[in-house]
C-alpha positions as CSV (number, residue, x, y, z in Angstrom):
1,M,-47.6,43.0,-74.7
2,R,-47.1,44.2,-78.2
3,L,-49.6,46.6,-79.9
4,R,-50.5,46.4,-83.4
5,L,-51.8,49.6,-85.1
6,T,-55.2,48.5,-86.6
7,A,-56.8,50.6,-89.3
8,A,-59.2,52.0,-86.7
9,L,-56.4,53.0,-84.7
10,L,-54.5,54.8,-87.5
11,V,-57.8,56.8,-88.3
12,L,-57.7,57.9,-84.7
13,L,-54.1,59.0,-84.9
14,L,-54.6,60.5,-88.4
15,L,-57.5,62.6,-87.6
16,T,-56.8,63.6,-84.1
17,S,-53.7,65.1,-85.2
18,C,-55.9,67.3,-87.9
19,S,-58.1,68.3,-85.3
20,G,-55.4,69.1,-82.9
21,V,-56.7,66.8,-80.0
22,S,-53.9,65.6,-77.7
23,L,-54.4,61.8,-76.6
24,R,-52.8,60.2,-73.7
25,V,-52.0,56.5,-74.2
26,D,-54.9,54.9,-71.9
27,E,-56.9,57.0,-74.4
28,L,-55.6,55.3,-77.5
29,L,-56.4,51.9,-75.9
30,S,-60.0,52.6,-75.7
31,P,-62.2,52.1,-78.8
32,P,-62.0,55.1,-81.1
33,R,-65.0,57.5,-81.4
34,L,-65.1,59.1,-84.6
35,T,-66.8,62.0,-85.7
36,A,-68.8,62.2,-88.9
37,E,-66.1,64.3,-90.3
38,Q,-63.2,62.2,-89.2
39,S,-64.8,59.3,-90.9
40,A,-65.4,61.0,-94.0
41,I,-61.6,62.3,-94.3
42,Y,-60.5,58.6,-93.4
43,D,-62.7,57.2,-96.2
44,A,-61.5,59.6,-98.7
45,I,-57.9,58.8,-98.1
46,E,-58.6,54.9,-98.2
47,M,-60.6,55.2,-101.3
48,A,-57.9,57.4,-103.0
49,V,-55.2,54.9,-102.2
50,G,-57.4,51.9,-102.5
51,T,-56.6,50.0,-99.6
52,D,-56.3,50.3,-95.9
53,S,-53.0,49.0,-95.7
54,F,-51.0,52.4,-95.8
55,K,-48.7,53.5,-93.0
56,L,-49.2,57.2,-91.9
57,K,-46.0,59.3,-92.2
58,Y,-45.1,62.0,-90.0
59,P,-42.7,65.2,-90.9
60,R,-39.5,64.8,-88.8
61,R,-39.1,68.6,-87.6
62,G,-41.1,71.8,-88.2
63,D,-44.2,73.5,-87.3
64,Y,-46.5,70.9,-88.8
65,L,-45.7,67.4,-87.2
66,S,-49.0,65.7,-88.2
67,A,-49.5,63.0,-90.8
68,C,-52.4,65.2,-92.1
69,V,-52.5,69.1,-92.2
70,L,-55.5,71.3,-92.6
71,T,-54.7,74.6,-94.3
72,D,-56.7,77.2,-96.6
73,L,-54.0,76.7,-99.5
74,D,-56.1,78.9,-102.0
75,R,-57.1,81.4,-99.3
76,D,-60.7,80.9,-100.3
77,G,-62.0,80.6,-96.6
78,T,-62.0,76.7,-96.8
79,D,-59.3,74.5,-95.6
80,E,-57.8,71.8,-97.7
81,A,-56.2,68.5,-96.1
82,I,-52.6,67.4,-97.0
83,A,-51.9,63.8,-95.8
84,F,-48.9,61.7,-96.0
85,Y,-48.5,57.9,-96.0
86,E,-46.3,55.1,-96.8
87,L,-47.6,53.0,-99.7
88,T,-46.6,50.0,-101.6
89,V,-47.2,50.1,-105.6
90,N,-46.0,47.3,-107.7
91,G,-43.6,46.2,-105.0
92,V,-42.2,49.5,-104.4
93,T,-42.7,51.2,-101.1
94,S,-42.3,55.1,-101.2
95,A,-43.9,58.1,-99.3
96,W,-47.1,59.9,-101.0
97,M,-48.8,62.8,-100.5
98,S,-52.6,63.4,-101.1
99,I,-54.5,66.7,-101.3
100,L,-58.1,66.6,-100.2
101,V,-60.9,69.0,-100.4
102,Q,-64.3,69.4,-98.8
103,K,-67.3,70.1,-100.9
104,D,-70.8,70.1,-99.6
105,G,-69.6,68.6,-96.5
106,I,-67.9,65.6,-98.4
107,W,-64.0,64.9,-98.2
108,K,-62.8,63.8,-101.5
109,S,-59.2,63.3,-102.5
110,R,-58.5,65.7,-105.3
111,Q,-54.9,64.2,-106.2
112,E,-52.4,61.8,-104.9
113,L,-48.4,62.3,-105.7
114,P,-45.5,60.2,-105.2
115,G,-42.6,61.7,-102.9
116,E,-39.1,60.9,-102.9
117,G,-38.0,58.1,-100.6
118,A,-40.1,56.9,-97.7
119,E,-39.8,59.8,-94.9
120,I,-40.7,63.4,-94.9
121,D,-38.3,65.9,-93.3
122,F,-40.8,68.8,-93.1
123,I,-43.9,70.6,-94.7
124,D,-44.3,74.2,-94.8
125,F,-46.4,77.0,-96.7
126,A,-45.2,80.4,-97.8
127,P,-45.9,82.8,-100.7
128,V,-43.1,82.0,-102.9
129,D,-44.2,83.0,-106.3
130,R,-47.6,85.0,-105.5
131,A,-48.4,87.0,-102.5
132,D,-52.0,86.1,-102.5
133,H,-51.5,82.5,-102.0
134,N,-49.2,79.8,-100.1
135,N,-47.0,77.4,-101.9
136,I,-46.5,74.1,-100.4
137,I,-42.9,73.3,-99.6
138,V,-41.9,69.6,-98.7
139,G,-38.6,68.2,-97.6
140,W,-38.3,64.7,-98.6
141,I,-35.7,62.4,-97.1
142,V,-34.3,60.1,-99.9
143,A,-32.7,57.0,-98.5
144,G,-29.1,56.4,-99.4
145,Q,-28.7,59.8,-100.6
146,E,-26.1,62.3,-99.1
147,S,-28.7,65.2,-99.1
148,M,-32.2,65.8,-99.0
149,L,-34.8,67.3,-101.7
150,C,-36.9,70.3,-101.2
151,K,-40.1,70.5,-103.5
152,V,-42.0,73.6,-104.1
153,Y,-45.5,73.0,-105.3
154,D,-48.2,75.4,-106.3
155,Y,-51.7,74.4,-105.7
156,D,-54.6,75.8,-108.1
157,E,-57.4,73.0,-108.1
158,T,-54.5,70.8,-108.5
159,V,-51.0,70.4,-107.3
160,S,-47.9,71.1,-109.7
161,L,-44.2,71.1,-109.3
162,Q,-42.5,74.7,-109.5
163,Y,-38.9,73.8,-108.3
164,E,-36.9,71.3,-106.5
165,G,-33.4,71.4,-105.2
166,N,-31.1,69.5,-103.0
167,Y,-30.4,70.4,-99.3
168,N,-29.1,69.4,-95.8
169,E,-30.3,72.7,-94.1
170,C,-33.1,75.0,-95.3
171,L,-34.3,78.3,-94.4
172,I,-37.6,79.6,-95.5
173,Q,-37.9,83.7,-94.9
174,D,-38.7,86.9,-96.9
175,V,-35.0,87.8,-96.7
176,D,-35.2,90.8,-99.0
177,R,-38.8,92.0,-97.5
178,N,-40.5,92.4,-100.9
179,G,-43.8,90.4,-99.7
180,L,-42.5,87.0,-101.1
181,S,-40.6,84.2,-99.3
182,E,-37.3,83.0,-100.3
183,I,-35.8,79.5,-99.6
184,V,-32.3,79.2,-98.8
185,L,-31.1,75.6,-99.3
186,C,-27.7,74.5,-97.9
187,T,-25.7,71.4,-98.6
188,V,-22.8,69.3,-97.1
189,G,-19.9,68.4,-98.9
190,G,-19.4,64.8,-99.7
191,S,-19.2,64.2,-103.4
192,R,-19.8,67.8,-104.1
193,T,-18.7,71.2,-103.2
194,P,-20.8,72.4,-100.2
195,V,-23.0,75.5,-101.1
196,M,-25.6,78.0,-99.7
197,S,-28.0,78.8,-102.5
198,L,-30.9,81.4,-102.5
199,V,-34.0,80.2,-104.5
200,K,-36.6,82.9,-105.3
201,Y,-39.5,83.9,-107.9
202,R,-37.9,85.7,-110.7
203,S,-38.9,86.4,-114.2
204,G,-42.0,84.3,-113.8
205,R,-40.4,81.4,-112.4
206,I,-39.1,79.9,-109.2
207,V,-35.0,79.6,-109.7
208,R,-31.6,79.4,-107.9
209,T,-30.3,83.1,-108.3
210,S,-26.8,82.6,-106.7
211,E,-24.8,80.7,-104.4
212,V,-22.1,80.9,-101.9
213,Q,-19.5,78.2,-101.2
214,M,-19.2,76.8,-97.7
215,P,-16.0,75.4,-96.1
216,S,-15.1,71.8,-97.7
217,S,-14.1,70.6,-94.5
218,M,-17.6,71.3,-92.9
219,T,-19.8,68.3,-91.7
220,G,-23.2,69.7,-90.9
221,Y,-25.1,72.7,-90.0
222,A,-26.3,73.7,-86.6
223,Q,-28.3,76.6,-87.6
224,L,-29.3,79.3,-90.2
225,V,-30.4,82.6,-89.4
226,C,-31.1,85.7,-91.6
227,G,-31.4,89.6,-90.5
228,Q,-29.6,92.7,-90.3
229,L,-25.8,92.3,-89.7
230,T,-24.9,96.0,-89.9
231,S,-26.7,99.1,-90.7
232,G,-27.9,98.5,-94.5
233,L,-26.8,95.0,-94.9
234,T,-28.9,91.9,-94.8
235,A,-27.2,88.8,-94.5
236,I,-27.6,84.9,-93.9
237,C,-25.3,83.5,-91.2
238,A,-24.7,79.7,-91.1
239,D,-23.2,78.0,-88.0
240,L,-21.3,74.9,-89.2
241,Y,-19.9,71.9,-87.6
242,L,-16.3,71.2,-88.6
243,G,-16.1,67.4,-87.4
244,N,-17.2,66.6,-83.9
245,D,-15.2,69.3,-81.8
246,E,-15.3,72.3,-83.8
247,M,-17.8,74.8,-85.3
248,T,-17.3,78.0,-87.4
249,T,-19.6,80.6,-89.1
250,R,-19.8,81.7,-92.6
251,I,-21.8,84.6,-93.9
252,A,-23.7,85.5,-97.2
253,A,-24.7,89.0,-97.8
254,L,-27.7,89.8,-99.7
255,D,-27.6,92.1,-102.6
256,T,-31.3,93.3,-102.7
257,Q,-30.9,95.2,-106.0
258,K,-29.4,91.6,-108.0
259,S,-31.7,89.3,-105.9
260,I,-28.5,87.5,-105.0
261,I,-26.2,86.4,-102.2
262,E,-22.3,87.0,-102.1
263,E,-19.8,85.9,-99.6
264,L,-19.1,88.4,-97.2
265,P,-15.3,89.6,-97.7
266,G,-14.0,88.0,-94.8
267,E,-10.5,88.2,-95.8
268,E,-10.8,91.9,-95.8
269,L,-12.4,92.2,-92.8
270,G,-10.0,89.6,-91.2
271,I,-13.0,87.9,-89.2
272,Y,-13.6,84.4,-90.4
273,E,-10.6,82.7,-88.5
274,S,-12.0,84.3,-85.4
275,F,-15.2,82.2,-85.8
276,D,-13.3,78.9,-85.3
277,R,-14.6,77.7,-81.9
278,P,-14.8,74.5,-79.7
279,T,-18.1,72.5,-79.4
280,P,-20.4,72.7,-77.4
281,T,-20.7,76.6,-78.3
282,L,-23.3,79.3,-78.9
283,Y,-24.8,80.5,-82.3
284,C,-25.3,83.5,-84.0
285,R,-28.2,85.8,-82.4
286,D,-29.2,89.3,-81.7
287,I,-28.0,88.9,-78.1
288,N,-28.3,92.7,-77.0
289,Q,-31.7,93.2,-79.0
290,D,-30.9,96.0,-80.9
291,G,-32.2,94.2,-84.4
292,Q,-28.7,93.1,-85.8
293,I,-27.2,89.6,-85.6
294,D,-24.2,89.5,-83.2
295,L,-21.5,86.8,-84.0
296,P,-20.0,84.5,-81.4
297,V,-16.0,84.5,-80.8
298,V,-14.5,82.4,-78.3
299,R,-11.2,82.5,-76.5
300,R,-9.7,80.7,-73.4
301,M,-10.4,82.3,-70.1
302,P,-7.1,83.5,-67.9
303,G,-5.3,80.5,-66.4
304,Y,-6.8,77.8,-69.0
305,E,-4.3,79.0,-71.7
306,K,-2.2,75.5,-71.4
307,S,-5.1,73.4,-70.6
308,N,-6.1,70.7,-73.1
309,A,-9.4,71.4,-75.0
310,R,-11.7,69.4,-73.0
311,D,-10.5,70.9,-69.9
312,A,-10.4,74.6,-70.5
313,L,-13.1,77.1,-69.9
314,Y,-13.8,79.7,-72.5
315,L,-15.0,83.3,-72.8
316,T,-17.7,83.7,-75.4
317,Q,-17.7,87.2,-76.9
318,Y,-20.5,88.4,-79.0
319,K,-19.5,90.9,-81.6
320,S,-21.1,93.4,-84.1
321,I,-19.6,94.4,-87.3
322,I,-19.1,98.2,-86.9
323,D,-17.4,100.3,-89.5
324,G,-15.9,97.3,-90.9
325,S,-14.5,95.6,-88.0
326,L,-15.7,93.4,-84.9
327,E,-16.6,95.3,-81.9
328,T,-17.7,93.4,-78.7
329,V,-21.2,93.9,-77.4
330,A,-21.4,91.1,-74.8
331,S,-18.9,88.8,-72.9
332,M,-20.0,85.8,-71.1
333,A,-19.1,82.6,-69.3
334,V,-21.2,79.6,-70.5
335,N,-21.8,76.5,-68.4
336,F,-23.2,74.1,-71.0
337,S,-23.3,71.0,-68.5
338,N,-25.9,73.2,-66.3
339,G,-27.5,75.0,-69.1
340,Y,-26.8,78.6,-68.1
341,R,-24.6,81.6,-68.9
342,F,-23.3,84.7,-67.1
343,I,-22.5,88.1,-68.8
344,L,-19.1,89.5,-67.4
345,P,-19.3,93.0,-66.3
346,E,-17.1,95.0,-68.4
347,S,-14.1,95.2,-65.7
348,W,-14.1,91.6,-65.4
349,V,-13.1,90.7,-68.8
350,N,-9.4,89.7,-68.6
351,A,-9.4,90.3,-65.1
352,V,-11.8,87.4,-63.8
353,T,-11.7,83.7,-64.4
354,V,-13.8,80.8,-63.1
355,R,-12.6,77.8,-61.0
356,R,-14.6,74.9,-61.0
357,Q,-15.5,72.9,-57.7
358,S,-14.9,69.3,-59.2
359,D,-17.4,67.9,-56.6
360,T,-20.2,70.1,-56.9
361,G,-19.8,71.4,-60.1
362,E,-20.1,74.9,-58.7
363,W,-18.6,77.8,-60.6
364,R,-16.6,80.5,-58.6
365,F,-15.8,83.5,-60.1
366,V,-12.4,84.9,-58.9
367,L,-10.0,87.7,-59.6
368,Y,-7.2,86.2,-61.6
369,R,-3.7,86.4,-60.2
370,E,-0.9,84.9,-62.2
371,D,-2.3,81.4,-62.2
372,L,-5.6,79.7,-61.0
373,D,-3.9,78.4,-57.8
374,R,-3.3,82.0,-56.6
375,S,-6.7,83.3,-57.7
376,V,-8.7,82.8,-54.6
377,T,-10.4,86.4,-54.2
378,E,-14.1,85.3,-54.8
379,L,-16.6,87.6,-56.4
380,L,-19.4,85.2,-57.1
381,R,-20.5,81.7,-56.9
382,I,-23.1,80.0,-59.2
383,R,-24.6,76.4,-58.4
384,V,-27.3,74.1,-59.5
385,T,-29.2,72.1,-57.0
386,S,-32.1,69.7,-56.8
387,P,-34.1,68.1,-53.9
388,S,-32.1,64.9,-54.3
389,D,-28.6,66.5,-54.0
390,Y,-26.6,66.0,-50.6
391,Q,-27.1,69.0,-48.3
392,D,-24.2,70.1,-46.4
393,K,-25.6,70.9,-43.1
394,F,-22.3,72.9,-42.1
395,E,-22.7,75.1,-45.3
396,T,-23.3,78.7,-43.8
397,A,-23.2,80.7,-47.2
398,E,-26.1,82.6,-48.2
399,Y,-27.4,81.5,-51.7
400,R,-30.2,83.0,-53.6
401,T,-32.1,81.4,-56.3
402,V,-32.3,83.3,-59.6
403,A,-34.1,80.7,-61.8
404,T,-35.6,77.1,-61.8
405,K,-36.1,74.7,-64.5
406,G,-37.8,71.4,-63.7
407,V,-36.3,70.3,-60.4
408,N,-33.2,72.2,-60.7
409,S,-32.6,75.6,-58.7
410,Y,-30.1,77.9,-60.0
411,E,-28.3,79.7,-57.3
412,I,-25.9,82.6,-56.6
413,H,-23.7,83.6,-53.6
414,I,-21.5,86.9,-53.2
415,P,-19.0,86.4,-50.7
416,D,-18.3,89.2,-48.2
417,G,-15.7,91.8,-49.3
418,N,-15.4,95.1,-50.9
419,Y,-13.4,95.0,-54.3
420,P,-13.5,98.6,-56.0
421,G,-14.3,98.1,-60.0
422,Y,-15.3,94.5,-59.4
423,S,-17.8,93.8,-56.6
424,I,-21.2,93.5,-57.7
425,S,-24.5,93.3,-55.9
426,Y,-27.1,90.4,-55.9
427,E,-29.6,92.5,-58.0
428,Q,-26.9,92.9,-60.8
429,A,-25.8,89.4,-60.7
430,E,-29.3,88.3,-61.2
431,N,-29.7,90.4,-64.2
432,L,-26.5,89.1,-65.7
433,F,-27.6,85.6,-65.4
434,A,-29.9,83.8,-68.0
435,L,-30.6,80.0,-68.7
436,L,-29.8,78.7,-72.1
437,D,-32.4,78.5,-74.8
């Protein structure tokens, strides 16, 4: 049976999103029971658009995923409402945004603004041009375009457009720690050169202050992260896709005095080629929680030097820039299929590799001896089990559970034997194990 969204059901979907009430499917099939405030908000939207034949639009991602967002835009202690919907006007269908205010307990639409295209990527709020209020920042998805459009609005009784720029990935953060948020807009190539742009408030208006070129061969962004790269240096790190099977990282350094971003001199450091890595892979992060961003570098584990890229296992090493060079802060084996990583003790790096059990997916960490076939001295096993898995009644090895996720149990086993410099305890192994985010 196909369900049609009636106007009354649209009311319920919109206004429960505003109030934060979570509904189950069986609740949606019951007659809606609207509060007086919910009815007033809906009536104000319907009056503003002049029809009940509109379709609510929901942001695709971000912290605000409702078609209606309540927030105190002007910080006067009273919430305003922002509603997104699709409306057909003069035969043209597009996304719209309405600003609604409440006065004496009555909701009224203050302004309706046409958007761009028919979808919303995100909505966010941040103090871009004044510290005492939030700007409205909306990402509009424009049909048929290779990039999206970020618009920054100011609200002071009415909404006015302050800035717009193209992007494929966006980061909103106070990158220079001056109390105002900056916007980092990144584009993919296509018909134009891919760039990372810094947008900020300067000299009385919101402007693009600078840009850094990205690799022409890139096809998309996996992540943008901003933070301290090394002592005294704030940077924006972009993890980029190079086609379907490879990624890399590019870094833009922030000059806080000039309020611009500049390309980190990778050729002088000799680091950029090191960031090319096969997918799946890990992204830039503060892996050792020292307050600085660490950069992932990947190389093949011992015994997999001649394997094809899909069959090879890789050692991921997170590195920090120390005194102008890359220094390793953590080395790990990452099992993307089963969703975990294991940090290798320092003595294991280059001396230990992993043998996969094809039938069970278990990883066995072994001392490397010339090739994989001769590497049989086991130091650790890691496996993932679930209640539906076949249980080998002849298995006598002791496994300990170190983590669970859903129905899966993550278990480790340390075989008998004493190998000075390499043997670890169950407690050490548990501390070195972690599930992927």
